[in-house]
C-alpha positions, 0 to 999 in steps of 0.5 A: 506505519502503513497497513491495510486491515479489514474486519467486521463489526458484530454486536458492536465489536471489531472482529476477524481482523486481517492485515491485507497489506503492510509496508515492510519494517525495513522501509521505516525510518525515524523520519515522520510520514509527510503524507503517509495517509491513504485513499482506498477505493474498490472496483467491481472486479474485487480489487482494492486500490490504495495510496501510500504518501511520501516520507519526510524531507529527502525521502521523497526520492523513494517515489521512483524506487519500485522497492519502496512503498512511498509515493505509490498507488497499490492494487490488491485483490480484496482477499489480500492476494496480488492480481496476476496482471499487476504491471510490476509483478514480474519485475525484480525488486519491485513490490508486487502490489504496485499499480502506479508510482512516482506520486507526491502527496 
């Protein structure tokens, strides 16, 4: 399951957990993630960038499909909202957080 979560540690406890991004349940299948891990980076403008790898055998074709999360780099604001200037924000069927696509793991 691909998900970006933030929270805080206070007195040695994880608190205030908030899911900033999560792949839709419809994108899951019995195929294991081949490269489902992610890198996370921040810029000075309050954006969070993260990658979602490809799925297993045969599902790498989704890397060109803007309605699927596989093989994409995403950009969201650090509060989980979508930046107004993301390149596919207004494209029908595209996931609004996509920053770039077509990446293999």
